[in-house]
GUSEDO-442613 format. One record per residue (C-alpha): chain; residue number from 0; x, y, z. Coordinates in pm, 1 decimal. Each point is the difference from the previous one (the first is absolute). Layout:
# residues N
   chaine   num         xx         yy         zz
        A   NUM          X          Y          Z
...
# end
This chain:
# residues 60
   chaine   num         xx         yy         zz
        A     0    -1176.2      161.9     -227.0
        A     1     -159.2      -69.3      335.1
        A     2      224.5     -303.4       41.8
        A     3      310.7      202.3      -86.0
        A     4      -84.9      276.1      253.6
        A     5      -77.8     -257.4      270.6
        A     6      339.5     -162.3      -64.7
        A     7      175.4      336.6        0.9
        A     8     -158.8      101.4      332.8
        A     9       56.1     -338.5      174.9
        A    10      349.4      -75.7     -129.1
        A    11      148.2      352.1        5.0
        A    12     -199.3      300.0      127.9
        A    13     -109.3     -152.4      330.1
        A    14      358.2     -124.3       63.8
        A    15      174.3      340.7      -26.7
        A    16      -41.2      330.4      174.6
        A    17       43.6      299.1     -240.3
        A    18       96.6      343.3      122.4
        A    19      -92.7      182.1     -318.0
        A    20     -216.1      -58.9     -304.6
        A    21      313.5       25.3     -223.5
        A    22      163.2     -279.0      201.1
        A    23     -312.9     -213.6      -35.3
        A    24      -19.4       66.9     -372.7
        A    25      360.7      -97.9      -57.1
        A    26      -29.6     -316.3      213.5
        A    27     -318.8     -110.7     -173.0
        A    28      144.2       50.7     -349.5
        A    29      306.6     -192.6      107.0
        A    30     -211.7     -283.9      137.3
        A    31     -207.1      -20.0     -321.0
        A    32      296.7       16.5     -237.3
        A    33      245.9     -194.8      217.1
        A    34     -216.5     -273.4      145.3
        A    35     -355.4      -16.6     -133.2
        A    36       93.3        7.2     -369.9
        A    37      331.0     -186.4       19.2
        A    38      -17.9     -256.9      279.3
        A    39     -351.8      -64.7      125.4
        A    40     -179.5     -294.3     -162.3
        A    41     -335.4       80.0     -161.8
        A    42     -272.5     -261.1      -22.9
        A    43     -158.3      153.6     -308.0
        A    44      313.1      -71.1     -207.1
        A    45       73.3     -350.3      115.0
        A    46      185.0       74.6      327.3
        A    47      274.0      193.9     -177.8
        A    48      140.2      342.9       65.4
        A    49     -111.8      256.5     -261.3
        A    50      358.2       62.6     -116.2
        A    51       55.3     -374.5      -47.7
        A    52     -327.9      -39.7     -195.5
        A    53       80.2      299.3     -218.3
        A    54      346.2     -139.0      -74.0
        A    55     -146.8     -340.0      -96.5
        A    56     -250.5      164.7     -231.8
        A    57      270.6      212.1     -170.3
        A    58      223.2     -303.4      -47.6
        A    59     -276.9     -202.1     -167.5
# end
């Protein structure tokens, strides 16, 4: 979890200025669902995106 939160802070939170907590919440959820889980490569699963890994497991 520490690695995830570091990545979230460095790659998203420190890059954007939020006016409200609601705006921050929506943007962070969008980043997690739109980028972190679908596009970003993860070393723990063989440098694949989680969605790709999940698809390959379901197809097997």
